[in-house]
BAFI-3210 file (N, C-alpha, C; in Angstrom, 3 decimals, decimal comma, padded with zeros to 6 digits):
// residues 300
n [1|2|3|4|5|6|7|8|9|10|11|12|13|14|15|16|17|18|19|20|21|22|23|24|25|26|27|28|29|30|31|32|33|34|35|36|37|38|39|40|41|42|43|44|45|46|47|48|49|50|51|52|53|54|55|56|57|58|59|60|61|62|63|64|65|66|67|68|69|70|71|72|73|74|75|76|77|78|79|80|81|82|83|84|85|86|87|88|89|90|91|92|93|94|95|96|97|98|99|100|101|102|103|104|105|106|107|108|109|110|111|112|113|114|115|116|117|118|119|120|121|122|123|124|125|126|127|128|129|130|131|132|133|134|135|136|137|138|139|140|141|142|143|144|145|146|147|148|149|150|151|152|153|154|155|156|157|158|159|160|161|162|163|164|165|166|167|168|169|170|171|172|173|174|175|176|177|178|179|180|181|182|183|184|185|186|187|188|189|190|191|192|193|194|195|196|197|198|199|200|201|202|203|204|205|206|207|208|209|210|211|212|213|214|215|216|217|218|219|220|221|222|223|224|225|226|227|228|229|230|231|232|233|234|235|236|237|238|239|240|241|242|243|244|245|246|247|248|249|250|251|252|253|254|255|256|257|258|259|260|261|262|263|264|265|266|267|268|269|270|271|272|273|274|275|276|277|278|279|280|281|282|283|284|285|286|287|288|289|290|291|292|293|294|295|296|297|298|299|300]
n.u [-012,586|-010,928|-011,802|-009,672|-007,932|-010,571|-010,114|-008,180|-008,324|-010,239|-009,163|-007,379|-009,619|-010,471|-008,274|-008,291|-010,485|-009,679|-008,471|-009,394|-011,375|-009,509|-008,439|-010,612|-011,798|-009,967|-010,031|-012,190|-015,784|-016,452|-019,501|-020,929|-019,082|-019,533|-022,595|-022,823|-020,946|-022,699|-024,937|-023,784|-023,167|-026,114|-027,719|-026,206|-027,501|-029,993|-031,265|-030,671|-032,422|-035,300|-034,843|-034,856|-036,848|-039,329|-038,718|-037,735|-037,085|-035,218|-033,112|-029,996|-027,697|-027,166|-025,736|-026,104|-028,075|-030,738|-033,021|-036,134|-036,962|-037,338|-038,756|-037,574|-035,360|-035,152|-035,001|-032,487|-030,947|-031,548|-030,309|-027,178|-026,763|-026,886|-025,200|-023,015|-022,529|-022,738|-019,812|-018,286|-018,509|-016,697|-014,457|-014,886|-013,733|-011,682|-009,910|-009,600|-008,368|-006,221|-002,798|-002,456|-000,530|-000,793|-003,275|-004,604|-002,933|-004,208|-006,619|-006,385|-006,213|-008,559|-008,393|-007,896|-009,984|-012,068|-010,499|-010,810|-013,818|-014,199|-013,162|-014,125|-016,771|-017,882|-016,559|-014,325|-011,583|-008,544|-005,608|-001,989|-000,495|-001,728|-002,131|000,167|000,985|-001,066|-000,776|001,452|001,288|-000,397|001,259|002,676|001,386|001,477|003,103|003,720|002,033|005,129|005,959|004,072|004,989|007,221|005,975|004,657|001,878|000,727|-000,503|-002,337|-002,685|-004,649|-006,790|-008,415|-007,213|-008,187|-010,872|-010,100|-009,644|-012,573|-014,019|-012,818|-012,771|-015,927|-016,419|-015,298|-017,232|-019,537|-018,365|-018,246|-021,039|-021,541|-021,027|-022,827|-025,183|-024,827|-023,501|-024,814|-028,027|-027,929|-028,327|-028,295|-025,295|-025,060|-027,539|-028,021|-025,712|-026,661|-029,447|-028,243|-026,924|-028,835|-030,401|-028,156|-028,653|-031,239|-029,820|-028,067|-028,926|-030,554|-027,501|-026,668|-028,723|-028,842|-026,640|-026,639|-028,142|-026,647|-026,424|-024,128|-020,839|-019,699|-018,226|-016,685|-018,454|-017,210|-017,233|-016,514|-014,576|-013,540|-015,569|-018,585|-016,736|-015,829|-017,893|-018,222|-015,529|-015,999|-018,408|-016,964|-015,529|-016,837|-018,713|-016,529|-015,660|-018,226|-018,897|-016,180|-016,944|-019,182|-017,894|-017,415|-015,532|-014,202|-012,903|-013,501|-012,158|-009,368|-009,601|-010,632|-008,356|-006,403|-008,089|-007,348|-005,155|-004,670|-003,673|-001,687|-001,792|-003,242|-000,757|001,300|-000,373|-000,525|002,225|002,893|001,204|001,106|002,802|004,058|005,700|008,610|009,275|010,354|010,752|007,821|007,499|009,716|007,380|005,128|007,022|006,974|004,186|003,569|005,242|003,548|001,158|001,956|001,690|-000,748|-002,175|-001,309|-002,777|-002,160]
n.v [167,228|166,209|164,214|162,776|162,156|160,773|159,027|157,378|157,287|155,142|152,522|151,885|151,135|149,340|147,785|147,144|145,110|143,228|142,717|141,475|139,461|137,560|136,101|135,693|133,292|131,959|128,420|127,673|127,394|129,205|130,665|131,027|132,298|134,820|135,127|136,428|138,070|139,919|140,479|142,002|144,613|145,248|145,320|147,301|149,927|149,518|150,408|152,989|154,184|153,173|155,613|157,376|157,429|157,774|159,725|162,084|164,298|164,899|163,354|163,336|163,570|164,761|163,630|160,531|160,123|158,890|159,139|159,250|156,798|156,059|152,821|152,401|152,848|151,669|148,787|149,162|149,393|146,392|145,117|145,924|144,735|142,041|141,507|142,293|140,921|138,048|138,629|138,975|135,833|134,498|135,743|135,613|132,207|132,623|133,968|132,728|130,292|131,111|133,064|135,934|138,405|137,320|137,233|139,900|141,169|140,060|140,913|143,419|143,977|144,897|147,915|148,420|146,455|148,049|151,071|150,595|150,054|151,760|154,052|153,753|153,361|155,608|157,868|158,874|160,829|160,530|162,306|162,862|162,386|161,213|158,810|157,494|157,012|154,807|153,504|152,570|152,416|149,436|147,548|147,114|145,155|143,046|142,514|140,610|138,021|136,654|136,816|134,892|132,930|132,065|130,726|128,073|129,589|128,794|130,997|130,172|127,718|128,109|127,013|128,790|131,335|131,476|131,560|134,240|135,779|136,011|137,192|140,102|140,661|141,051|142,629|145,352|146,312|146,615|149,015|150,011|150,828|151,850|154,535|155,334|154,558|156,667|159,269|159,280|158,985|160,039|159,552|159,168|158,593|158,046|156,545|154,829|153,043|152,436|150,965|148,960|147,776|145,861|144,944|142,664|140,814|139,453|138,193|136,819|134,905|132,910|131,333|130,963|129,342|126,952|125,678|125,094|123,369|121,161|121,489|121,016|119,548|120,467|122,893|122,686|125,558|128,524|130,927|133,785|137,192|138,735|138,730|140,009|142,638|142,625|143,478|146,121|147,834|147,435|148,986|151,658|151,805|152,042|153,801|156,403|155,996|156,086|158,358|159,648|159,856|160,888|163,733|166,676|166,391|164,044|160,968|157,710|156,137|157,002|156,672|153,884|152,492|153,995|152,970|150,240|150,319|149,150|146,945|147,384|147,340|144,626|143,637|143,984|142,348|140,273|139,313|140,078|139,231|136,214|135,285|134,928|134,260|135,637|138,700|140,191|140,511|141,480|143,447|145,042|145,591|146,762|149,045|149,916|150,520|152,464|154,477|155,217|155,466|158,039|159,564|159,259|161,778|163,556|166,019|167,538]
n.w [-039,337|-042,196|-045,137|-046,223|-043,415|-042,101|-043,164|-043,070|-039,867|-039,669|-040,726|-038,857|-037,201|-039,027|-039,299|-036,588|-035,623|-037,382|-036,419|-033,660|-034,795|-035,970|-033,665|-032,862|-034,523|-034,083|-034,324|-034,005|-034,349|-037,680|-038,434|-036,415|-034,719|-036,890|-036,786|-034,664|-033,960|-035,644|-034,741|-032,239|-033,141|-034,442|-032,111|-031,513|-032,789|-033,018|-030,717|-030,942|-033,383|-032,850|-030,391|-031,927|-034,176|-031,581|-030,053|-031,282|-030,799|-028,100|-028,918|-028,481|-030,440|-033,541|-035,686|-035,095|-035,220|-036,772|-039,491|-040,672|-044,037|-047,236|-048,761|-051,117|-050,101|-048,002|-050,073|-051,314|-049,035|-048,110|-050,522|-049,998|-047,897|-048,089|-050,224|-048,764|-046,725|-048,575|-049,111|-046,499|-045,562|-047,191|-046,526|-043,831|-043,617|-044,918|-043,434|-041,113|-041,322|-043,162|-042,582|-040,574|-041,548|-044,113|-044,936|-044,819|-046,498|-048,471|-049,193|-048,730|-051,633|-052,551|-053,235|-055,804|-057,367|-057,262|-058,307|-060,569|-061,012|-060,069|-061,816|-064,549|-064,208|-062,847|-063,262|-061,654|-061,604|-060,255|-059,496|-060,476|-058,690|-056,947|-058,167|-058,675|-056,020|-055,384|-057,600|-056,456|-053,641|-054,794|-055,975|-053,792|-052,308|-054,156|-054,033|-051,924|-052,438|-053,281|-051,011|-049,551|-050,484|-049,206|-046,917|-047,927|-048,821|-051,820|-054,512|-056,598|-055,693|-053,601|-051,710|-049,770|-050,151|-052,660|-051,762|-049,925|-052,227|-053,844|-051,652|-051,897|-053,909|-054,267|-052,088|-053,633|-054,762|-053,060|-051,772|-054,270|-054,683|-052,063|-052,443|-054,454|-052,730|-050,633|-052,023|-054,939|-054,188|-051,669|-049,262|-045,403|-043,845|-041,290|-041,211|-043,584|-041,793|-039,396|-041,103|-042,312|-040,777|-038,891|-040,912|-041,520|-040,000|-040,523|-042,854|-042,435|-040,743|-041,644|-042,469|-040,065|-038,794|-040,057|-039,736|-037,213|-037,397|-038,304|-041,533|-042,544|-042,280|-038,981|-036,960|-033,582|-031,156|-029,419|-026,871|-027,085|-025,747|-028,201|-029,944|-029,076|-029,898|-032,400|-033,682|-032,543|-033,459|-036,170|-036,281|-035,763|-037,587|-039,948|-039,563|-039,623|-042,035|-043,744|-043,614|-044,122|-047,091|-047,461|-047,640|-049,631|-052,458|-051,870|-053,200|-054,154|-054,973|-054,197|-051,303|-050,632|-051,337|-048,779|-046,289|-046,670|-045,923|-043,192|-043,188|-041,718|-039,252|-038,734|-039,843|-037,911|-035,742|-035,967|-036,216|-034,202|-031,956|-032,534|-033,784|-036,573|-039,447|-040,895|-041,001|-041,615|-045,133|-044,977|-043,906|-045,513|-047,751|-046,323|-045,626|-048,113|-048,597|-047,197|-048,175|-050,130|-049,651|-048,618|-050,701|-051,365|-050,293|-051,586|-053,904|-055,789]
ca.u [-011,842|-010,922|-011,992|-008,438|-007,752|-011,587|-009,789|-007,173|-008,689|-011,180|-008,099|-007,221|-010,138|-010,495|-007,288|-008,678|-011,913|-009,224|-007,156|-010,757|-012,013|-008,516|-008,484|-012,832|-012,441|-008,816|-010,132|-013,937|-017,047|-016,768|-021,105|-021,566|-019,484|-020,164|-023,434|-022,981|-020,673|-023,458|-025,680|-023,734|-024,024|-027,883|-027,871|-026,422|-028,371|-031,624|-032,008|-030,701|-033,401|-035,723|-035,448|-034,591|-037,870|-040,597|-038,803|-036,221|-036,818|-035,139|-032,263|-029,004|-026,829|-027,472|-024,813|-026,526|-029,706|-031,766|-034,246|-037,242|-036,311|-038,735|-039,501|-036,942|-033,907|-034,827|-034,704|-030,916|-029,766|-031,384|-029,579|-026,368|-026,910|-026,725|-023,724|-021,929|-023,019|-021,740|-018,416|-017,850|-018,520|-016,181|-013,671|-014,116|-013,421|-009,738|-008,889|-009,087|-007,515|-004,268|-001,369|-003,093|-000,028|-000,905|-004,616|-004,564|-002,442|-004,727|-008,138|-006,212|-005,877|-009,432|-008,236|-007,526|-011,032|-012,584|-009,724|-010,823|-014,909|-014,919|-012,718|-014,437|-018,015|-017,767|-016,345|-013,340|-010,064|-006,784|-004,346|-000,720|000,379|-002,196|-002,376|001,594|001,122|-002,282|000,022|002,605|000,847|-000,942|002,501|003,567|000,060|000,619|004,580|002,987|002,554|005,803|006,524|004,000|005,224|008,378|004,985|004,166|000,711|001,437|-001,981|-002,329|-003,669|-004,568|-007,737|-008,502|-006,245|-009,227|-011,800|-010,132|-010,058|-013,917|-014,555|-012,488|-013,956|-017,692|-016,159|-014,946|-018,442|-020,086|-017,185|-019,098|-021,957|-021,781|-020,815|-023,986|-026,069|-024,040|-023,841|-026,531|-029,286|-028,236|-028,484|-026,956|-023,738|-026,291|-029,419|-027,605|-025,145|-027,902|-030,556|-027,645|-026,580|-029,935|-030,627|-027,124|-028,987|-031,620|-029,587|-026,980|-029,706|-030,320|-026,940|-026,736|-029,622|-028,293|-025,269|-027,303|-029,562|-025,756|-026,776|-022,780|-019,682|-019,732|-016,697|-017,374|-018,207|-016,760|-017,971|-014,837|-014,682|-013,849|-017,207|-018,929|-015,596|-015,888|-018,989|-018,477|-014,567|-016,287|-019,188|-016,248|-014,588|-017,427|-019,012|-015,532|-015,826|-019,301|-018,824|-015,344|-017,344|-020,468|-017,394|-017,296|-014,327|-014,360|-012,737|-013,528|-010,519|-008,500|-010,650|-010,680|-006,690|-006,190|-009,180|-006,568|-003,807|-005,437|-002,698|-000,304|-002,292|-003,588|001,041|001,843|-000,464|-000,289|003,892|003,404|000,388|000,353|004,366|004,260|007,154|008,887|008,915|011,934|010,260|006,371|007,542|009,562|006,265|004,764|007,201|006,053|002,500|003,404|005,149|002,247|000,293|001,858|001,735|-002,069|-002,652|-001,169|-003,782|-002,341]
ca.v [166,218|165,833|162,516|161,596|161,606|159,773|157,219|156,360|156,561|153,680|151,597|152,215|150,851|148,171|146,750|146,221|144,229|141,729|141,451|140,525|138,456|135,815|135,587|134,529|132,325|130,279|126,827|128,306|127,760|130,597|131,005|131,281|134,200|135,913|136,002|136,781|139,937|141,159|141,057|142,809|145,615|145,398|145,728|149,102|151,217|149,218|151,214|154,513|153,907|153,679|156,688|158,597|157,649|157,694|161,003|162,634|165,539|164,556|163,372|164,232|164,277|164,542|162,646|158,943|160,338|158,426|159,629|157,894|156,539|155,338|151,932|152,169|152,905|149,776|147,878|149,353|148,551|145,314|144,385|145,833|143,552|141,307|141,600|141,931|139,061|137,008|139,000|138,071|134,639|134,367|136,905|135,178|131,162|133,292|134,687|131,699|129,168|132,069|133,910|137,344|138,949|136,731|137,337|141,024|142,438|139,553|141,237|144,984|144,716|145,438|148,911|147,211|146,933|149,495|151,948|150,487|150,232|153,769|154,927|153,453|153,175|156,602|158,856|159,270|160,875|161,155|163,510|162,242|161,863|159,918|157,518|157,035|156,418|154,434|152,163|152,133|150,971|148,062|147,071|146,983|143,878|142,206|141,692|139,657|136,639|136,168|136,321|133,680|130,640|131,280|129,853|126,943|129,570|129,147|131,977|129,629|126,602|127,578|127,129|129,749|132,539|131,679|132,555|135,707|136,948|136,299|138,093|140,929|141,740|141,474|144,065|146,338|146,053|147,066|150,232|151,432|150,831|152,879|155,752|155,456|155,285|158,499|160,734|159,509|158,574|161,017|158,348|159,833|158,141|157,250|155,268|153,616|152,352|151,628|149,919|147,592|146,719|145,525|143,957|141,700|139,458|138,635|137,904|136,101|133,955|131,649|130,717|130,381|128,625|126,059|125,522|124,804|122,144|120,520|121,266|120,572|119,200|122,522|122,500|123,567|126,889|128,465|132,052|134,492|138,477|139,141|137,925|141,742|143,104|142,276|144,201|147,413|147,998|147,155|149,960|152,704|151,766|152,467|155,400|157,096|155,547|156,562|160,411|159,946|159,448|162,157|164,940|166,955|166,147|162,824|160,139|156,496|155,473|157,134|156,611|152,464|152,189|154,522|152,306|148,983|150,502|148,719|146,083|147,767|146,683|143,409|142,882|143,798|141,353|138,607|138,799|140,041|138,189|135,304|134,873|134,777|133,989|135,915|138,967|141,270|140,677|142,234|145,131|145,688|145,536|147,452|150,598|151,252|150,501|153,391|155,429|155,328|156,143|159,375|160,144|159,733|163,330|165,274|166,380|168,249]
ca.w [-039,476|-043,738|-045,557|-046,206|-042,088|-041,340|-044,079|-042,627|-038,691|-040,262|-041,293|-038,016|-036,577|-039,236|-037,983|-034,772|-036,526|-038,094|-035,108|-033,141|-036,154|-036,222|-032,693|-032,433|-035,060|-033,757|-033,220|-033,525|-035,452|-038,257|-038,220|-035,104|-034,536|-037,818|-036,129|-032,649|-034,280|-036,485|-033,400|-032,075|-034,262|-034,423|-030,922|-030,775|-033,959|-032,597|-029,545|-031,992|-033,984|-031,656|-029,440|-032,838|-034,558|-031,061|-029,598|-032,147|-030,272|-028,007|-029,643|-027,851|-031,044|-034,762|-036,549|-034,829|-035,425|-037,836|-040,356|-042,102|-045,392|-047,923|-048,725|-052,130|-049,797|-047,201|-050,528|-051,685|-048,032|-048,030|-051,680|-049,384|-046,598|-049,013|-050,213|-047,636|-046,366|-049,211|-048,353|-045,244|-045,212|-047,771|-045,519|-042,839|-043,757|-045,242|-042,434|-040,184|-042,255|-043,900|-041,508|-040,853|-042,273|-045,682|-045,663|-044,629|-048,223|-050,204|-049,438|-048,888|-052,892|-053,275|-054,441|-057,617|-058,265|-056,795|-058,680|-062,016|-061,053|-059,840|-063,030|-065,730|-063,467|-062,241|-063,955|-060,595|-061,802|-059,330|-059,815|-060,839|-057,358|-056,055|-059,140|-058,508|-054,164|-055,713|-058,210|-055,159|-052,953|-055,149|-055,868|-052,430|-051,665|-054,947|-053,121|-050,596|-053,075|-053,276|-049,211|-049,432|-051,119|-048,191|-046,174|-048,626|-049,726|-053,304|-054,208|-057,523|-055,886|-052,347|-052,014|-048,862|-051,189|-053,588|-051,477|-049,635|-053,966|-053,848|-050,327|-051,769|-055,368|-053,461|-050,895|-053,612|-055,502|-052,352|-052,207|-055,204|-053,966|-050,937|-052,861|-055,269|-051,967|-050,046|-053,325|-055,583|-053,286|-050,973|-048,015|-044,246|-042,601|-039,408|-041,987|-044,162|-041,172|-038,693|-041,380|-042,762|-039,699|-038,871|-042,195|-041,378|-038,479|-041,034|-044,119|-041,895|-040,111|-042,323|-042,548|-038,594|-038,452|-041,057|-038,906|-036,200|-037,721|-039,014|-042,586|-042,503|-040,732|-037,537|-035,667|-032,094|-031,101|-028,119|-026,624|-026,564|-025,279|-028,742|-030,594|-029,666|-029,649|-033,564|-034,385|-032,229|-033,924|-037,351|-036,807|-036,155|-038,283|-040,851|-039,321|-040,100|-043,538|-044,506|-043,303|-045,644|-048,342|-047,627|-047,897|-051,340|-053,009|-051,376|-053,736|-053,558|-055,880|-052,899|-049,387|-050,715|-050,785|-047,598|-045,200|-046,378|-044,723|-041,621|-043,132|-041,022|-037,571|-039,178|-039,879|-036,471|-034,684|-036,636|-035,195|-031,934|-030,979|-033,443|-034,057|-037,658|-039,950|-042,575|-041,220|-042,915|-046,587|-045,143|-043,431|-046,598|-048,427|-045,746|-046,364|-049,700|-048,779|-046,674|-048,655|-051,606|-048,583|-047,895|-051,889|-052,036|-049,722|-052,888|-054,307|-057,466]
c.u [-012,361|-010,749|-011,034|-008,283|-008,875|-010,872|-008,851|-007,645|-009,761|-010,123|-008,048|-008,266|-010,683|-009,671|-007,404|-009,083|-010,717|-008,597|-008,148|-011,593|-010,570|-008,636|-009,876|-012,535|-011,040|-009,388|-011,808|-014,646|-017,269|-018,408|-021,412|-020,563|-019,541|-021,663|-023,393|-022,420|-021,838|-024,365|-025,005|-024,119|-025,175|-028,054|-027,339|-026,698|-029,572|-032,250|-032,209|-032,099|-034,601|-036,328|-035,727|-036,662|-039,082|-040,151|-037,289|-036,153|-035,335|-033,772|-031,089|-027,472|-026,747|-026,462|-025,489|-027,834|-030,345|-033,018|-035,539|-036,731|-037,440|-038,187|-038,530|-035,356|-033,862|-034,440|-033,554|-030,325|-030,351|-030,321|-027,656|-026,064|-025,724|-025,050|-022,162|-022,111|-022,362|-020,002|-017,527|-017,551|-017,498|-014,747|-013,751|-013,024|-011,268|-009,658|-009,158|-008,400|-005,417|-003,739|-002,281|-002,202|-000,237|-002,859|-005,427|-004,793|-003,222|-006,019|-007,739|-006,296|-007,356|-009,288|-008,419|-008,764|-012,455|-012,433|-010,758|-012,207|-015,414|-014,666|-013,528|-016,233|-018,814|-017,162|-014,820|-012,091|-009,358|-006,548|-003,299|-000,622|000,061|-002,035|-001,052|001,226|-000,288|-001,873|001,084|002,527|000,158|000,103|002,785|002,132|000,641|002,261|004,765|002,688|003,600|007,001|005,159|004,184|006,968|007,631|004,762|002,147|001,120|-000,721|-002,570|-003,882|-004,205|-006,368|-009,069|-008,283|-007,970|-010,480|-011,587|-010,371|-011,686|-014,314|-013,163|-012,898|-015,341|-017,361|-016,281|-016,016|-019,028|-019,604|-018,140|-020,534|-022,394|-021,626|-021,790|-025,133|-026,255|-024,044|-024,587|-027,344|-029,324|-028,595|-028,065|-026,296|-025,273|-027,183|-028,653|-026,501|-026,333|-029,096|-029,394|-027,109|-027,637|-030,583|-029,131|-027,639|-030,068|-031,049|-028,597|-027,902|-029,514|-028,841|-025,972|-027,428|-029,126|-027,018|-025,652|-028,200|-028,171|-026,155|-024,935|-021,462|-019,395|-018,890|-017,807|-017,320|-017,944|-017,635|-016,821|-015,321|-014,192|-014,070|-017,793|-017,576|-015,370|-016,977|-018,635|-016,910|-015,214|-016,982|-018,423|-015,692|-015,375|-018,684|-017,785|-015,826|-017,064|-019,192|-017,775|-016,321|-018,480|-019,779|-016,984|-016,201|-013,975|-014,108|-012,622|-012,721|-009,104|-008,719|-010,043|-009,337|-006,387|-006,362|-008,035|-005,200|-004,148|-004,388|-001,678|-000,467|-001,978|-001,508|001,165|001,253|-000,270|001,087|003,754|002,536|000,494|001,773|004,383|005,495|007,448|009,047|009,385|010,713|008,726|006,730|008,330|008,290|005,489|005,880|007,082|005,210|002,553|003,492|003,838|001,136|000,099|002,088|000,232|-002,641|-002,175|-002,042|-003,299|-000,240]
c.v [166,422|164,344|161,568|160,679|160,627|159,402|156,713|156,228|155,208|152,802|151,535|150,697|149,204|146,526|146,465|144,829|142,967|141,382|140,593|139,137|137,184|135,794|134,643|133,871|131,852|129,526|127,202|128,102|128,657|130,933|131,626|132,871|135,269|136,050|137,007|138,139|141,153|141,092|141,943|144,180|146,118|146,050|147,432|149,612|150,912|150,413|152,668|154,688|154,233|154,173|157,516|158,839|158,029|159,003|161,745|164,224|165,801|163,835|163,597|164,400|163,864|163,383|161,254|159,375|160,250|158,756|158,464|158,110|156,243|154,374|151,273|152,488|151,941|148,696|147,767|149,011|147,275|144,364|144,954|145,156|142,601|140,605|141,517|140,992|137,812|137,256|138,750|136,873|134,251|133,783|136,409|133,448|131,803|133,570|133,454|130,286|129,285|132,742|134,959|137,532|138,334|137,112|138,516|141,443|141,974|140,830|142,921|145,114|144,768|146,856|148,725|147,431|147,754|151,423|151,938|150,618|151,889|154,672|155,371|153,663|155,043|158,227|159,705|160,159|161,533|161,702|162,405|162,007|160,961|158,302|156,869|156,320|155,615|153,072|151,470|150,978|149,380|146,873|146,082|145,186|143,398|141,522|141,122|138,238|136,114|135,802|135,055|132,665|131,137|130,602|129,195|127,671|129,389|129,653|130,477|128,621|126,499|128,200|128,723|131,466|133,050|132,361|134,253|136,295|136,886|137,731|140,011|141,451|141,726|142,392|145,226|146,434|147,121|148,597|151,128|151,303|151,786|153,951|155,884|155,781|156,499|159,025|160,526|159,603|159,655|160,725|159,183|158,586|157,387|156,274|154,483|152,522|151,343|150,197|148,587|146,766|145,863|144,180|142,412|141,034|138,857|137,707|137,032|135,040|132,976|130,570|130,392|129,010|126,995|125,062|124,784|122,894|121,207|120,219|120,595|120,222|120,474|121,990|123,413|125,110|127,710|130,085|132,769|136,249|139,131|139,061|139,915|142,679|143,262|143,477|145,608|148,225|147,980|148,645|151,370|152,549|152,187|153,185|156,460|156,895|156,086|157,944|160,810|160,192|160,645|163,172|165,486|167,028|164,655|161,618|158,422|155,592|155,772|156,348|154,724|151,960|152,820|152,964|150,806|149,139|149,563|147,409|145,927|147,208|144,960|142,534|142,876|143,195|140,823|138,531|139,151|139,362|136,757|134,280|134,170|135,133|135,155|137,865|141,002|141,104|141,232|143,263|145,812|146,235|146,595|148,669|151,033|151,222|151,717|154,505|155,539|155,243|157,629|160,175|160,353|161,044|163,849|165,621|167,114|168,091]
c.w [-041,411|-043,965|-045,659|-044,319|-041,553|-042,330|-043,019|-040,409|-038,720|-040,259|-040,327|-037,001|-037,239|-039,118|-037,203|-035,318|-036,433|-037,093|-034,226|-033,931|-035,733|-034,641|-031,659|-033,259|-034,827|-033,365|-032,580|-035,017|-036,452|-038,404|-037,258|-034,792|-035,760|-037,613|-034,843|-033,455|-034,522|-035,391|-032,482|-032,071|-034,864|-033,300|-030,253|-031,614|-033,274|-031,600|-029,878|-032,542|-033,592|-031,042|-030,932|-033,732|-033,176|-030,457|-030,770|-031,580|-029,190|-027,733|-029,242|-029,650|-032,738|-035,394|-036,146|-034,682|-036,791|-038,245|-041,090|-043,596|-045,948|-048,327|-050,262|-051,465|-048,925|-048,286|-051,189|-050,657|-047,322|-049,348|-050,422|-048,151|-047,441|-049,606|-049,757|-046,835|-046,748|-048,590|-047,610|-044,752|-046,046|-046,710|-044,258|-042,112|-044,137|-044,046|-040,722|-040,271|-043,158|-042,738|-041,630|-041,687|-044,136|-046,135|-045,490|-045,853|-048,972|-050,227|-049,288|-050,952|-053,768|-054,221|-056,069|-058,512|-058,144|-057,514|-059,636|-061,896|-061,090|-060,907|-063,944|-065,630|-063,640|-062,704|-063,068|-061,930|-060,973|-060,047|-060,098|-059,472|-057,133|-057,419|-059,172|-057,047|-054,562|-056,200|-056,718|-054,357|-053,564|-055,644|-054,873|-051,746|-052,945|-054,852|-052,202|-050,822|-052,632|-052,183|-049,001|-049,326|-049,694|-047,041|-046,655|-048,763|-050,953|-053,598|-054,861|-057,412|-054,050|-051,834|-050,778|-049,265|-052,182|-053,024|-050,426|-051,398|-053,412|-053,183|-051,361|-053,226|-055,223|-052,536|-052,103|-054,403|-054,612|-051,638|-052,900|-055,051|-052,670|-051,316|-053,906|-053,792|-051,555|-051,231|-054,264|-055,169|-052,483|-049,393|-046,687|-043,833|-042,187|-039,950|-042,919|-042,891|-040,364|-039,401|-042,023|-041,850|-038,617|-039,884|-041,929|-040,667|-039,161|-042,354|-043,436|-041,232|-040,574|-042,387|-040,593|-038,270|-038,995|-040,249|-037,680|-036,232|-038,314|-040,567|-043,403|-042,138|-040,155|-036,712|-034,566|-032,222|-029,210|-027,855|-026,551|-026,526|-027,250|-030,032|-031,332|-029,907|-031,490|-034,774|-033,619|-032,497|-035,905|-037,426|-036,228|-036,905|-040,026|-041,021|-039,714|-041,727|-044,141|-044,554|-043,677|-047,001|-048,611|-047,996|-049,361|-051,604|-052,800|-052,825|-053,425|-054,054|-054,052|-051,490|-049,677|-050,303|-049,422|-046,198|-045,224|-046,098|-043,274|-041,904|-042,138|-039,342|-038,032|-039,184|-038,424|-035,393|-035,154|-036,005|-034,231|-031,552|-031,516|-033,937|-035,202|-038,431|-041,140|-042,160|-041,389|-044,637|-046,456|-044,830|-044,878|-047,521|-047,467|-045,806|-047,524|-049,919|-047,825|-047,475|-049,451|-050,568|-048,593|-049,177|-052,478|-051,198|-050,739|-053,545|-055,384|-058,103]
res [x|x|x|x|x|x|x|x|x|x|x|x|x|x|x|x|x|x|x|x|x|x|x|x|x|x|x|x|x|x|x|x|x|x|x|x|x|x|x|x|x|x|x|x|x|x|x|x|x|x|x|x|x|x|x|x|x|x|x|x|x|x|x|x|x|x|x|x|x|x|x|x|x|x|x|x|x|x|x|x|x|x|x|x|x|x|x|x|x|x|x|x|x|x|x|x|x|x|x|x|x|x|x|x|x|x|x|x|x|x|x|x|x|x|x|x|x|x|x|x|x|x|x|x|x|x|x|x|x|x|x|x|x|x|x|x|x|x|x|x|x|x|x|x|x|x|x|x|x|x|x|x|x|x|x|x|x|x|x|x|x|x|x|x|x|x|x|x|x|x|x|x|x|x|x|x|x|x|x|x|x|x|x|x|x|x|x|x|x|x|x|x|x|x|x|x|x|x|x|x|x|x|x|x|x|x|x|x|x|x|x|x|x|x|x|x|x|x|x|x|x|x|x|x|x|x|x|x|x|x|x|x|x|x|x|x|x|x|x|x|x|x|x|x|x|x|x|x|x|x|x|x|x|x|x|x|x|x|x|x|x|x|x|x|x|x|x|x|x|x|x|x|x|x|x|x|x|x|x|x|x|x|x|x|x|x|x|x|x|x|x|x|x|x|x|x|x|x|x|x]
***
C-alpha cells in the first residue's frame, strides 16, 4: 500500500476518532475522558510488548512486534508523549466547547505549520502540483474562519479557538518530531506507537489525579462507550500514519494535510449527528478541500 493511501486511511480513522471524542465529551469532564481513552490504547499495546519480550519467536505478526530499544530512544519517546499530552489537553477542551464542523477545520490548519517546519528545517521539496494542492487545502481551511462568524464564533476573541490553535501548533511540532523518530533515528512504527501509548499514561495521570482531588472546579464524569473507542480509533489512525512515514520518498508536508482530510468525516458527523448549522458554506469549503487532495497525488 502506498504512503498516500496509508495516509488517507489514517485520515478516516482520525475522523471517527474526533466523532468519538465529541460524543464522549458532551456534558462530561475532560480529564477523565482523556485519561481513560489513553489507558485504552496502553492496554492494547502492553500485552503485545510483554509477548514480544518474553517469547519473540512465537509472535504472529512482525508489524505489531516490538523490539528492544535503548535508553536514548525511550527518552525520545517520553518527550513525544509530553508533547502530545499538552496538545491533547488544549484540543479536548476546544472540541468540547466548539461545534465539530468548526473545531475540525481549525485543527486541520496544522499542515501550514508542518509544511513551514518541514521545508525550513528538513529540506523537503514537494512538486509544483503538490504545492498547488497544499495551497488549495489551506485556503479551504482558512475559509472556515468566515463561516464561523455565521455562528457567532469570532476567531480573534473566542477562548476555545485559541485553545485549538495552541493544540494545532504543538501538534504540528509533533508531526515533525515523528519524522525525526522514524526516519532519522530509525525507530520502527510498532516501537514508537507502543511505547508512546504506554508513556502517555504517566504523562496524563497527574492531571487526572489533580482533577480527582478538586484542584480546579470539576464537572461531573459519566462513563460512555465512546471513551474506549477514542483509544481504538487513534491506534488505527496512528499506526497507518507511522507506517506511511517510514515509506521511502514519503513527505511529511504532504502526509500531514492528507491526514487533515479527516475533517470530511468530522463535518458529516457534525451535521448528521449533532444537527450543526450552515451546511452549504461549509460544504463548499469541503469541495475545495477535496480538489486540493486530488492535486496532492500528482508527483510531477
